[in-house]
N, C-alpha and C positions, 0 to 999 in steps of 0.2 A: 192259383190257377185251378179252375174246376177240373175234376176228374172226368175223363170220357165216360159216357153212360155204360159202355160195355166192359169197363175195367173190373166191375164187380162180378161179372159172369165167370163161371169156371172155364178153364181152357177148352173143355168139351161140354157145351151147354146141353147135350143130349144124353148125358150120363143118367142112368136110372130109368131110361125109357123102356117101355114094355115091348119085347120082341114078339112078333107073330109071324106065321107062315102064310103061304098062298098069295092070293090077290092083295091082301093087306100089306104084305111085304113090299110089293111094288109101290104102293102109296106111301109107305114109310120111307122108302128110299128116295122117292121124289120129294117128299116133304123135307127130309133131312138135307138133301142137296140144295133145295131152294133156300132153306133157312141159313145154311152155311154161306151160300153165295150172298144172301141179303146182309147177313152179319158182317161179312168181309167188306162189302160195299159201304155199309154205314160207317164202319170204322175209318175208311178212307175219306168219306164224304163229309163227315161231321166237322172236321177241321177246316174244310173249304166253305161249307155252307151250314151254319148252325140251324137253319130253318128245317133241315131234315131230321133234327132231333125229335120232332113230333112223331116220327115213325117208330121210335124206340119202344114205346109202350105196346104198340101193335105187334112188333116182333117178339116182345116178351110174352104176350098172350099166345102167339103162335107156338112158341117153344113150350109153354105150359100145356097146350093142347097136344103137342107131340109127345111130351112126357106121359100124358094120360092115355096115350094110344088113340086119340081121336084124330086120325090122319086126314080124314075127309075135311073136317073143319079147319085143321091146320093148313091144308092146301088152299082152301078158300081164302083164309085170312092172309097167308103169305103171298098168294097170287094178287090180292088187292094191294098189298104193300109193293109188290113188283110193279104194278100199274102206276102207283103213286110215284115210284122212283122214275119210271119212264117219263111221266108228265113233268116231274121236277127237272130231269135232264133236258127236256125240250125247252123249258123256261130258263134254266140256268146252265148254259153250255159249258161253264167252267167245272161242273161236277164230273167226277171220274166216270169212265166207261162202265157200263153195267157188265 
């Protein structure tokens, strides 16, 4: 049986991220929350609809951006993944709630 795509991720994919203060801290927190929510959703959804597997590389890229401290790009990419999830849910009602 193939291993779920996130099983190779550390329990906290945000380990080693650069911490900053001020306005960037808000972006960092937003990005982290969106990535955690997206990761959790994908873990539940992949078993129900393997089609969403295609989002995994995008989430991985977003995590890499987060780790490098590029929170603006991370938010853009993770936001695009969120939109794709919403479209997938509209098409496949059996997918878990966002």
